[in-house]
N, C-alpha and C positions, 0 to 999 in steps of 0.2 A: 760387597766392601771389596772381597777377594779379588772377583772380577776387573774393579776397577782400578786396585793396586797392580795388577797384572797387566791392563791397558795404561797405566801412567809409566809402568817399568820398559813395556816395549817403546813406547813413545817417547821415553828419555834415551833410549837403544837405540833407536832411529834416529833420532837430533844427532846424537853421538857421532853414528856412524858418516852424517852426511855433514858435519862439523869436520872431523876430521879428512873424509873424501877432498872438503872444501879450501883447508891447510893446506893438505899435500897439494894441490895443482895451484896455489898462492907460490907455495915454497919454489916449484919448480920455474913459475913465472920468474921470481925474484930473483932466482938462479942466475939464468939467463939473463935478464935486463941487466945486473946490477952486479954479475960479477959472484955471489954472494953466497959463501958457505950455508946451507941452509938447509935444515929436512923436515918430516915433521914432526919428529923427536926432538930436536935443536929449536924448534919455531921463536919458541919464548926467547929462549937465549940468546938467538942471532940478531932479534929485534929490538932487546930488552934496552939498549941503550940509548936506545934514539938516533943513531949517526943513520943508518940504512934508511930510514923514514923520512929522515933529512934529503939524503939523497933519489930515494926517488921523490920527492916532493921538487926538490929541483932541475930534474931530469921532468916531468911534467909540465914546471913553469916555461923551461926551454922551449920543449915540444907545441906548448898551446902558442907563444910569440913566436914561433916561424911560422905556423899557420895561419896564422893574425897577420902576417908580412908577406905573403904570400895569397893571401886573399881566400884564404881555403877557411878560413874563420870570421866571421863579420863580427860580432860582438867584443866588444871591448877587453882585453886580457891585462888583470888588475898585476901592477907590475910590484913585484917582491923580491925584497934583500933580507935574508938573515942570514944568520952567522950559527955553526953547529962547533962542538967536538967532536969528531971521526974516531979519536981515542980516547974518551970519556970509558970509565971504568961500571962496568953495572951497578947499581944500586946505588950510585952516588949520586951528590946534588949535580953533579953536570948530567949525568944522565935525564936526571929530573927537567932539567933546563934544555936539553934536546929534544923530551917529548912534544914540552911546555912549546919549544918553537916550533915543531911539528903541527902538532893542533892547531897554534894561531894561523896557522899559515894557510890550514883547511878552511877554519872560518869567512879568514877576508877571502879566499879563490870562492867559497861558498856551498862549500862543502854543508850537507843539512845536519843541523842537531845530532836526529835520529841514528847517523851514521857514525857518531863520534865514541873516543873514548875516552876515560879518564887516567890522565899520567901515572896512576898506581898499577891502576891494570896492569899497564906495560910494566914497568921495571920492578915492581913486586909481582910480576907473574898472576895477578888477583882471578883476570877474567881472559878469555884467550879470545872468545866469541865475539866482544866490542871490534878487539884489534881486525879480525879477522872480516868483520860488516865494512869496517873503514877502508879498509884492504880493498873487497869487493867495489867500492862507490870508486875509488881512485881510480882503478882497472877500466874498469868504463868510464870515468873520463878520459883516462889517457888513450884509449882506445879511439875516443871523438877527436883526438888531435894528430892518429896516424902511430899513436904507439902500439908496439907489439902485445895483446891480451892473454890472460889463461884460458884454457880450455873452454872454461864453463861462463867467461864471457862471449868466446865464440860462439859458440849453441844457443848462448839466451837472443844476441844477433841476429842469428840464423833464424831462430824461432819467431823472432821478429817481425824479419824482413819475407818468412814463407807468411805470417800473418796478416801484412798488408798487401801479399800479392794476392791473395787469396779475398782478400774485402773488396780489391779492386776488379779481380774477376767477375764479384759478386755484382757489385755496382752495373760492371759491365752489360752485367745478365740483366739487371733491372732495367737498363737503359733499354736494351735492345728489346724486351717485352711491352715498354710500354710504348717503345716504336711502334711493334706490331698491332698492338690495340689500336693506336692512333690510325693505320693503315685496314685497320679492320674496320673501325669506324666511319671511314669515305664511304665506301657502297652503301652500308646501313643506311648514312644519311641520306646519300643519292637514291636508294628505295623507298626512303619513306619522303621524299618531295617527290617521287614519281607520284605515289600513293594518293597523297595531296593532290597532287596535279591533275589526277585523274577521280579522283573526289569531286574538284572545283568543277570539271571538266561536266562530270553527271551530273551534278546542280544544274550545269547553266544550259544542258538539253532537258532535263527535266521542267526547268522553268520556262523555257520553250517551247516543248508539247503544251504546257499548260498557259500561256498564255497564247496560243495556234488556238486550241482548242474553245478556249475562250469568244477567242473571235468569229468562228465558227458558230457557236452556241448563240451569239447574240448577230449572226449574219441571219441564221434559222430564224430566229425570234421578229424581225424584224421582217425578213418575207411575209412570215405567218403573220403578223400583224396588216403588211399590206394587202394580204390576201383577203384577210376577214373584214377589212376597209370596204373593196372592190365588189365582196360577194352582198355587204352591206348595199352598197349603192345601186347594183343591180337588180334586188330586189325592191329598193324605192321605185325604178324605174317602171318597175312590171306592173306596179301597185300602181 
């Protein structure tokens, strides 16, 4: 039991460390693209009135529409308009309304429910992790439309690119191997054909020899028969 408790404690500490590092990366990202004053220590406070999240959603919306118009993205982009209060006070009804507006935009834009959070998670600082998960998903979507992304997303996309290149190299190698096997099979088929032809020729020669021998035997038998007949006739004449 003690070992399990110690292992669980280590797992929770690791998760907390990862969450803190991710929150720090997201805070740096939001500082750059929204000119927002935010740190890991003030992460939830800087976002809890929902205004910054609505600004982020609006920015992604504009990027998506621009990408679609330029032909860089072919799937239709939902045209969404929403209002929010930039100066909403934390913990107020307006803050909750901003959060609800942001979440509604996420759903309309196709964000998976598993990446969403509840308004109270943000407004009341109830849970930071769902907010972090949602922001990561938004960062991935923004990256698709050309928005600058946090470091963790850049690393993620680099890994995906390397895996794709590796898979392509493996496929090319498999194709070359199959081609080599095909080229190797051609001489083997030629050898098999030659062996078959040789065997057929040997059979024909053997059959010809057998026929010739049969003909010789028949000739010899006929000659012997004629001689016997002649000898018999000679003996009759002498008698």
